[in-house]
DRENTOR-389859 format. One line per 5 residues: number of its first residue (from 1); their letters; for each residue z, y, x of C-alpha. Coordinates in pm, 1 decimal, always signed. Layout:
NUM = a = Z/Y/X ~ ...
REM end
This chain:
1 = maats = +8421.0/+5552.3/+8390.3 ~ +8580.6/+5888.3/+8449.4 ~ +8841.9/+5730.6/+8670.4 ~ +8614.4/+5506.2/+8875.0 ~ +8582.4/+5757.5/+9158.0
6 = gfiss = +8935.4/+5678.0/+9266.4 ~ +8885.4/+5306.4/+9222.5 ~ +8574.6/+5291.8/+9434.6 ~ +8748.7/+5494.1/+9703.1 ~ +8998.4/+5212.8/+9733.1
11 = lsgty = +8717.0/+4962.9/+9777.6 ~ +8515.2/+5168.4/+10024.4 ~ +8791.0/+5320.3/+10236.1 ~ +8708.4/+5679.0/+10315.3 ~ +8382.5/+5667.2/+10119.4
16 = nntge = +8199.4/+5702.6/+10446.5 ~ +7928.9/+5444.7/+10384.2 ~ +8119.1/+5112.8/+10393.0 ~ +8443.7/+5269.5/+10506.8 ~ +8476.1/+5040.2/+10811.1
21 = fgsli = +8454.0/+5207.5/+11146.8 ~ +8252.4/+4930.8/+11307.9 ~ +7981.4/+4937.4/+11042.6 ~ +7925.2/+5305.1/+11107.9 ~ +7838.3/+5254.9/+11471.8
26 = peksq = +7479.9/+5148.4/+11540.8 ~ +7431.8/+4848.5/+11770.5 ~ +7262.7/+5057.6/+12036.4 ~ +7558.4/+5294.8/+12045.3 ~ +7799.2/+5002.0/+12067.7
31 = rnvss = +7623.3/+4871.1/+12376.5 ~ +7589.9/+5206.3/+12551.2 ~ +7939.4/+5347.1/+12500.4 ~ +8231.0/+5241.8/+12717.2 ~ +8586.1/+5180.6/+12596.1
36 = stdlt = +8702.7/+5499.7/+12766.6 ~ +8489.7/+5719.1/+12543.3 ~ +8697.9/+5981.9/+12368.5 ~ +8764.8/+5912.0/+12000.3 ~ +8677.6/+6264.9/+11888.9
41 = diefe = +8340.3/+6244.6/+12062.4 ~ +8263.4/+5918.7/+11884.0 ~ +8375.1/+6069.4/+11555.2 ~ +8155.2/+6376.2/+11595.1 ~ +7856.8/+6168.8/+11706.7
46 = lfvkn = +7884.2/+5945.3/+11400.0 ~ +7928.7/+6246.9/+11175.9 ~ +7611.5/+6411.8/+11303.1 ~ +7417.7/+6086.4/+11286.2 ~ +7526.6/+5963.8/+10941.6
51 = dipvv = +7708.1/+6221.0/+10733.0 ~ +7533.6/+6558.9/+10752.6 ~ +7331.2/+6497.2/+10430.2 ~ +7649.6/+6403.6/+10241.5 ~ +7830.2/+6719.4/+10351.0
56 = iylav = +7530.2/+6935.6/+10258.6 ~ +7521.6/+6768.0/+9916.6 ~ +7891.8/+6841.6/+9863.3 ~ +7850.9/+7199.5/+9987.7 ~ +7570.5/+7267.5/+9738.0
61 = lcvig = +7774.8/+7118.6/+9453.8 ~ +8076.7/+7320.6/+9563.6 ~ +7888.6/+7651.2/+9548.1 ~ +7713.7/+7577.8/+9216.9 ~ +8028.7/+7437.9/+9058.0
66 = tlgna = +8244.0/+7730.0/+9167.9 ~ +8001.2/+7996.0/+9044.1 ~ +7914.8/+7815.8/+8720.0 ~ +8269.8/+7730.6/+8615.9 ~ +8396.5/+8075.3/+8714.7
71 = haivv = +8132.6/+8226.7/+8484.6 ~ +8237.2/+7993.8/+8202.8 ~ +8604.2/+8087.4/+8240.1 ~ +8538.4/+8462.3/+8252.9 ~ +8286.2/+8472.4/+7966.6
76 = yslry = +8472.7/+8241.3/+7729.8 ~ +8805.3/+8411.0/+7804.0 ~ +8682.7/+8765.3/+7745.1 ~ +8398.6/+8735.6/+7493.7 ~ +8479.6/+8440.6/+7264.9
81 = kpsnh = +8736.0/+8440.1/+6987.1 ~ +9010.0/+8174.1/+6992.3 ~ +8872.8/+7843.9/+6862.2 ~ +8870.6/+7474.7/+6942.9 ~ +8533.5/+7519.5/+7109.5
86 = rtfvl = +8667.3/+7794.9/+7336.6 ~ +8980.3/+7594.9/+7418.3 ~ +8785.6/+7287.5/+7523.2 ~ +8539.9/+7482.0/+7736.7 ~ +8815.7/+7672.9/+7917.3
91 = wlasv = +9015.6/+7356.9/+7982.1 ~ +8713.1/+7166.6/+8110.9 ~ +8598.2/+7460.0/+8322.3 ~ +8944.9/+7490.1/+8480.1 ~ +8944.4/+7121.6/+8579.0
96 = dltas = +8587.4/+7144.3/+8709.0 ~ +8666.4/+7461.3/+8904.1 ~ +8962.4/+7281.4/+9065.5 ~ +8728.1/+7001.1/+9169.2 ~ +8476.9/+7249.7/+9310.6
101 = llsmp = +8730.3/+7458.3/+9502.4 ~ +8960.2/+7181.7/+9629.9 ~ +8833.5/+6825.4/+9583.5 ~ +8483.5/+6874.6/+9721.9 ~ +8593.7/+7062.1/+10037.0
106 = fesfd = +8860.6/+6797.4/+10099.0 ~ +8601.6/+6521.9/+10064.2 ~ +8389.0/+6696.9/+10327.1 ~ +8692.4/+6729.9/+10552.2 ~ +8774.4/+6362.3/+10505.6
111 = irynl = +8418.4/+6267.0/+10599.9 ~ +8419.1/+6489.1/+10909.2 ~ +8752.2/+6357.7/+11042.6 ~ +8730.0/+6001.0/+10922.5 ~ +8859.5/+5864.0/+11255.4
116 = tfsia = +9132.9/+6119.3/+11328.5 ~ +9280.7/+6205.4/+10986.7 ~ +9654.7/+6215.2/+11053.2 ~ +9838.7/+6434.5/+10797.7 ~ +9987.3/+6202.1/+10536.9
121 = sickf = +10096.6/+6471.3/+10289.5 ~ +9747.9/+6624.1/+10270.0 ~ +9595.8/+6278.4/+10235.6 ~ +9823.9/+6184.3/+9944.3 ~ +9787.7/+6518.0/+9764.4
126 = fkaln = +9410.4/+6538.7/+9773.7 ~ +9353.9/+6172.2/+9691.1 ~ +9577.0/+6221.4/+9387.6 ~ +9384.3/+6539.4/+9305.6 ~ +9052.7/+6349.5/+9318.3
131 = yfvst = +9192.3/+6096.1/+9073.9 ~ +9324.2/+6374.4/+8852.3 ~ +9004.8/+6579.5/+8814.3 ~ +8791.2/+6276.4/+8735.4 ~ +9045.3/+6119.7/+8497.1
136 = csgfl = +9133.8/+6444.1/+8320.2 ~ +8769.1/+6537.3/+8274.1 ~ +8703.3/+6200.5/+8110.2 ~ +9004.4/+6232.4/+7879.4 ~ +8900.8/+6583.4/+7772.8
141 = lgvia = +8549.9/+6464.8/+7692.2 ~ +8705.3/+6193.9/+7475.5 ~ +8921.0/+6448.5/+7290.5 ~ +8616.5/+6670.5/+7235.4 ~ +8416.3/+6376.0/+7100.8
146 = veryr = +8687.4/+6294.3/+6843.8 ~ +8717.0/+6660.1/+6738.6 ~ +8341.5/+6693.0/+6693.0 ~ +8337.7/+6372.5/+6489.3 ~ +8607.7/+6505.8/+6255.5
151 = kicvp = +8432.0/+6841.8/+6229.0 ~ +8088.0/+6705.1/+6147.0 ~ +8141.6/+6364.9/+5987.9 ~ +8467.7/+6427.5/+5795.7 ~ +8450.0/+6800.2/+5710.5
156 = lgtql = +8683.9/+6768.5/+5409.0 ~ +8943.2/+6568.1/+5598.9 ~ +9226.8/+6689.8/+5818.3 ~ +9087.0/+6889.6/+6106.6 ~ +9223.2/+6957.6/+6451.3
161 = tlraa = +9384.2/+7301.8/+6442.7 ~ +9369.1/+7542.5/+6732.7 ~ +9727.3/+7462.8/+6830.3 ~ +9663.1/+7089.4/+6797.9 ~ +9354.7/+7123.9/+7019.2
166 = kyacl = +9563.8/+7293.4/+7287.5 ~ +9831.2/+7024.1/+7261.7 ~ +9564.4/+6752.3/+7284.0 ~ +9426.5/+6907.5/+7603.5 ~ +9779.1/+6941.1/+7742.1
171 = vatlv = +9860.7/+6577.7/+7665.7 ~ +9533.4/+6464.9/+7825.8 ~ +9621.0/+6667.6/+8135.8 ~ +9975.4/+6532.9/+8158.5 ~ +9855.7/+6173.3/+8118.1
176 = aigls = +9595.4/+6231.9/+8390.9 ~ +9866.6/+6375.5/+8618.1 ~ +10087.8/+6073.0/+8552.6 ~ +9810.2/+5826.8/+8630.5 ~ +9687.6/+6011.5/+8937.2
181 = sisgv = +10039.1/+6039.8/+9083.1 ~ +10032.0/+5663.7/+9150.2 ~ +9747.2/+5718.2/+9394.7 ~ +9972.5/+5957.1/+9584.9 ~ +10200.8/+5659.5/+9647.9
186 = vygiv = +9946.6/+5396.5/+9751.0 ~ +9732.6/+5622.4/+9970.2 ~ +9832.0/+5726.5/+10318.7 ~ +9736.2/+5731.3/+10685.9 ~ +9624.2/+5389.8/+10809.2
191 = srevp = +9551.9/+5292.9/+11170.3 ~ +9232.5/+5099.7/+11233.4 ~ +9073.5/+4964.1/+11548.0 ~ +8731.6/+5107.3/+11627.3 ~ +8501.3/+4820.5/+11725.0
196 = pfvnl = +8369.2/+4745.4/+11981.2 ~ +8605.2/+4956.5/+12193.8 ~ +8907.7/+4788.8/+12344.8 ~ +9243.3/+4955.2/+12268.8 ~ +9075.2/+5235.7/+12078.6
201 = tgtec = +9238.9/+5307.0/+11743.7 ~ +9153.0/+5563.0/+11477.4 ~ +9337.6/+5682.0/+11167.8 ~ +9196.2/+5729.2/+10820.9 ~ +9312.9/+5837.8/+10477.1
206 = tvmdk = +9290.2/+5530.1/+10255.0 ~ +9497.7/+5275.6/+10065.1 ~ +9787.6/+5160.3/+10280.6 ~ +9787.7/+4797.4/+10388.4 ~ +10116.5/+4719.0/+10217.8
211 = yrety = +9965.7/+4811.7/+9879.8 ~ +9607.3/+4694.8/+9917.4 ~ +9667.5/+4335.5/+9804.9 ~ +9960.1/+4399.8/+9569.5 ~ +9958.5/+4364.3/+9192.3
216 = lfkgy = +10050.2/+4734.5/+9166.5 ~ +9727.0/+4857.3/+9317.0 ~ +9503.3/+4593.2/+9163.3 ~ +9656.0/+4645.3/+8818.9 ~ +9630.2/+5022.4/+8861.0
221 = svfll = +9261.6/+5001.2/+8949.4 ~ +9180.6/+4762.9/+8664.1 ~ +9373.6/+4979.7/+8417.3 ~ +9182.3/+5292.7/+8519.8 ~ +8856.7/+5104.0/+8487.0
226 = fistv = +8959.2/+4982.9/+8140.7 ~ +9065.5/+5328.6/+8020.7 ~ +8747.3/+5494.2/+8146.4 ~ +8534.7/+5224.7/+7978.1 ~ +8717.7/+5275.6/+7647.5
231 = vfilc = +8663.3/+5652.5/+7662.9 ~ +8298.0/+5599.6/+7747.8 ~ +8244.9/+5366.6/+7449.3 ~ +8437.9/+5607.4/+7225.2 ~ +8206.1/+5892.2/+7321.4
236 = iftys = +7896.9/+5680.4/+7255.1 ~ +8010.0/+5576.7/+6906.9 ~ +8140.3/+5915.7/+6793.9 ~ +7834.6/+6108.2/+6907.5 ~ +7601.6/+5851.9/+6751.6
241 = fvgri = +7770.9/+5918.2/+6414.9 ~ +7764.4/+6293.6/+6477.0 ~ +7394.0/+6285.5/+6556.2 ~ +7314.9/+6083.4/+6244.1 ~ +7512.3/+6316.2/+6015.1
246 = lykqm = +7355.6/+6627.6/+6164.2 ~ +7011.3/+6480.2/+6116.5 ~ +7084.5/+6401.4/+5749.4 ~ +7224.6/+6751.0/+5693.2 ~ +6912.9/+6903.2/+5843.1
251 = lfrnk = +6687.9/+6702.0/+5609.7 ~ +6902.2/+6788.9/+5305.8 ~ +6904.8/+7159.3/+5393.3 ~ +6527.9/+7170.0/+5433.0 ~ +6481.9/+6995.6/+5097.3
256 = shsns = +6729.5/+7229.7/+4923.3 ~ +6557.9/+7531.7/+5070.4 ~ +6222.2/+7415.3/+4934.7 ~ +6365.5/+7355.9/+4584.7 ~ +6544.7/+7692.8/+4588.6
261 = tasss = +6224.6/+7871.9/+4684.9 ~ +6030.5/+7706.7/+4401.3 ~ +6305.8/+7787.5/+4147.0 ~ +6323.1/+8153.5/+4254.3 ~ +5946.2/+8186.9/+4218.4
266 = snrks = +5957.5/+8042.6/+3862.4 ~ +6238.4/+8279.8/+3758.1 ~ +6049.3/+8581.0/+3885.5 ~ +5741.9/+8488.4/+3679.0 ~ +5951.9/+8445.5/+3361.9
271 = itgnd = +6128.4/+8777.9/+3405.8 ~ +5802.1/+8960.9/+3469.8 ~ +5659.1/+8821.2/+3143.4 ~ +5952.5/+8958.6/+2938.9 ~ +5919.7/+9301.3/+3095.4
276 = nldfg = +5557.2/+9329.7/+2984.1 ~ +5628.0/+9282.2/+2602.9 ~ +5457.8/+9538.1/+2371.6 ~ +5691.6/+9661.6/+2092.5 ~ +5518.4/+9795.3/+1770.2
281 = ssghq = +5764.7/+9987.6/+1547.9 ~ +6036.6/+10226.3/+1644.4 ~ +6302.1/+10001.2/+1496.9 ~ +6173.7/+9709.4/+1676.9 ~ +6127.4/+9932.7/+1975.9
286 = eeess = +6496.7/+10021.0/+1980.3 ~ +6603.4/+9663.5/+1917.9 ~ +6370.6/+9521.0/+2170.8 ~ +6454.9/+9805.0/+2407.1 ~ +6811.6/+9696.4/+2376.4
291 = faahv = +6698.2/+9340.6/+2435.3 ~ +6489.6/+9453.7/+2728.0 ~ +6789.1/+9636.7/+2870.4 ~ +6987.7/+9317.5/+2828.5 ~ +6719.0/+9121.5/+3007.6
296 = ttkem = +6711.4/+9383.6/+3280.2 ~ +7087.4/+9359.1/+3315.8 ~ +7063.7/+8981.6/+3337.3 ~ +6788.3/+9024.5/+3589.3 ~ +7002.1/+9260.2/+3795.3
301 = nsvts = +7295.5/+9019.7/+3780.0 ~ +7063.5/+8736.9/+3869.1 ~ +6927.3/+8930.5/+4164.5 ~ +7278.7/+9026.4/+4275.4 ~ +7398.7/+8671.1/+4233.4
306 = skeng = +7091.1/+8551.3/+4413.8 ~ +7163.3/+8789.4/+4700.4 ~ +7524.2/+8676.1/+4717.6 ~ +7419.4/+8314.4/+4704.9 ~ +7158.7/+8390.5/+4965.8
311 = kqrsk = +7422.0/+8546.5/+5189.8 ~ +7651.3/+8251.0/+5137.7 ~ +7370.3/+8010.3/+5209.7 ~ +7275.2/+8211.8/+5514.1 ~ +7637.2/+8213.7/+5633.0
316 = rkrgl = +7670.8/+7841.5/+5574.8 ~ +7340.0/+7786.5/+5751.4 ~ +7455.4/+7989.9/+6051.0 ~ +7783.6/+7802.1/+6054.6 ~ +7605.4/+7469.3/+6034.7
321 = drskq = +7359.8/+7573.2/+6302.4 ~ +7643.2/+7691.8/+6526.4 ~ +7843.9/+7373.9/+6467.5 ~ +7532.7/+7171.7/+6535.5 ~ +7467.0/+7368.7/+6854.3
326 = iafmf = +7824.4/+7319.5/+6977.4 ~ +7815.2/+6948.8/+6896.5 ~ +7480.7/+6916.0/+7075.0 ~ +7613.9/+7112.4/+7371.8 ~ +7914.3/+6884.3/+7414.7
331 = lvata = +7692.0/+6581.1/+7356.4 ~ +7463.1/+6685.0/+7642.0 ~ +7761.1/+6773.5/+7863.3 ~ +7915.6/+6431.8/+7800.6 ~ +7584.9/+6255.5/+7869.2
336 = asyag = +7539.8/+6451.2/+8192.8 ~ +7893.1/+6371.2/+8304.1 ~ +7861.4/+6000.0/+8247.5 ~ +7514.6/+5997.3/+8399.8 ~ +7682.9/+6130.1/+8713.7
341 = ylpnm = +7941.1/+5852.4/+8700.0 ~ +7680.6/+5580.8/+8645.4 ~ +7572.2/+5527.7/+9010.5 ~ +7938.5/+5523.4/+9111.5 ~ +8008.5/+5264.3/+8841.7
346 = vllii = +7717.3/+5041.5/+8942.9 ~ +7817.2/+5050.1/+9309.1 ~ +8176.1/+4978.4/+9210.1 ~ +8075.9/+4665.4/+9020.8 ~ +7850.0/+4546.6/+9303.5
351 = kgirs = +8121.8/+4612.8/+9560.6 ~ +8380.1/+4421.9/+9356.6 ~ +8158.8/+4121.5/+9274.7 ~ +7925.6/+4087.7/+9574.5 ~ +8047.0/+4280.2/+9876.1
356 = dtydv = +7768.1/+4134.0/+10091.6 ~ +7508.6/+4276.8/+9850.6 ~ +7680.0/+4612.8/+9870.6 ~ +7662.6/+4600.6/+10250.8 ~ +7286.7/+4537.7/+10230.3
361 = idenl = +7244.5/+4831.9/+9991.7 ~ +7452.4/+5053.0/+10219.4 ~ +7249.5/+4953.6/+10523.8 ~ +6916.8/+5021.9/+10352.5 ~ +7011.9/+5346.2/+10179.8
366 = gafna = +7220.6/+5492.9/+10459.2 ~ +7350.4/+5841.7/+10381.8 ~ +7193.9/+5831.3/+10035.4 ~ +7436.2/+5553.0/+9943.3 ~ +7727.9/+5776.5/+10037.7
371 = ilvrs = +7580.9/+6045.4/+9812.0 ~ +7549.0/+5801.5/+9522.3 ~ +7910.4/+5694.8/+9569.3 ~ +8008.5/+6059.9/+9521.2 ~ +7776.0/+6118.1/+9226.3
376 = yflsn = +8079.6/+6165.6/+9000.6 ~ +8112.1/+6518.4/+9138.4 ~ +7795.1/+6604.5/+8946.1 ~ +7999.5/+6601.7/+8624.2 ~ +8208.8/+6892.1/+8754.9
381 = vanpi = +7893.5/+7095.7/+8810.1 ~ +7686.1/+6995.3/+8506.9 ~ +7899.0/+7148.5/+8229.8 ~ +7832.0/+7521.1/+8296.1 ~ +7463.5/+7442.8/+8348.1
386 = vycfv = +7457.3/+7274.1/+8006.5 ~ +7629.0/+7577.9/+7850.5 ~ +7365.4/+7803.3/+8002.7 ~ +7069.4/+7604.8/+7869.9 ~ +7206.8/+7504.3/+7528.0
391 = derfr = +7434.0/+7790.8/+7422.9 ~ +7220.3/+8098.6/+7361.5 ~ +7525.9/+8315.8/+7313.7 ~ +7665.1/+8213.3/+7652.8 ~ +7343.4/+8327.5/+7818.4
396 = reckl = +7355.2/+8653.7/+7627.4 ~ +7716.7/+8717.0/+7721.9 ~ +7644.5/+8643.7/+8089.1 ~ +7362.5/+8900.1/+8084.8 ~ +7592.6/+9151.7/+7916.9
401 = lyrkf = +7859.8/+9085.2/+8178.0 ~ +7617.5/+9158.5/+8460.6 ~ +7488.4/+9469.4/+8287.3 ~ +7841.2/+9604.6/+8256.6 ~ +7912.6/+9511.3/+8615.9
406 = yfyic = +7595.0/+9686.6/+8728.9 ~ +7686.0/+9992.4/+8520.2 ~ +8032.8/+10018.4/+8672.5 ~ +7898.0/+9969.4/+9024.1 ~ +7638.7/+10242.9/+8972.5
411 = kyvkc = +7899.2/+10472.2/+8821.8 ~ +8135.8/+10407.1/+9110.6 ~ +7865.9/+10469.4/+9373.0 ~ +7758.9/+10786.9/+9192.4 ~ +8113.7/+10916.1/+9174.4
416 = rgqp = +8173.7/+10832.6/+9537.5 ~ +7854.5/+11013.7/+9634.1 ~ +7962.0/+11338.1/+9466.9 ~ +8124.4/+11601.5/+9692.7
REM end
């Protein structure tokens, strides 16, 4: 599902509603415009009429995604110790930031100039980049799901080391680059007639005609769809096991805590009873004093051991809670990402099976359909929002970052204001 954004672009041309120039032009406009009308005027008129909401949607996502992912990169780089968790977040945030800074603005540019796009190199690069960010994000979420499964469900088994986690992210990135590079071959500038104007031709960035019906492109699209579906199913299964294990651990910990509390209370009563013994003779007094001292020593050792055990339990509890929080955070991030891909996936299936049904949906929904087609961009924005709501430490570190920034700004202004 992570790679379906590229696939549906091949089915819907430039993503601009149905991707066909004629379908974008209302009947009234077709009757009232002569064949001598300038192409750029037609393009701008259609843009204002149909695509302003889509561009606003992309602009909002671009701003939120840039700020959120930049915060994630800065905070996790400076304030978190090296760990698998930190590695995954930084890698994901880098991919999402690339999507926010480059892919979303290009998509807006493609929508604005969907009749006069003419630079082949830019077309190929950014189409490949769109494939890359969506595919790489999906692969990384799959790697994270497997790592969380090993961490939670098989804690005594072989775990992914920090170096292995970095290599896994690197391999996922390289595979995504390899797959997305194919789109740089099949995409290009294609000339299309603009109905109903005679001898009026526009150019768009889409799959070239010589590849559209070939086995290369069809096989490529089906393979991406297959891979994304496998990753999606993998995430569902692994996180279902993770959730079940965490729930069992929580029940077991609560039960153990209750038993430990009852046992500690019983030991305290027993020790208090021995301390209150009344010794009659001096001999017995000395002997029992010695015994009492022994009991006191045992009590002290018991208390010390209890404190140590309590610290260990507390440390394990914090570790379990933190592991649980991280697993839950990635679970929510994965769910949010695939929820963003879901409308794209549904429209993809409808477009591939019943194109006439898709045309009806596009006609009824208008610009909202174009937004749904680009819903996969939500996954590039959702991750830092999930970190903010789920990870308490991330919120705390962000506040600390702004406090330090405010302190340095005030100090700088104060120093500058001194004579």
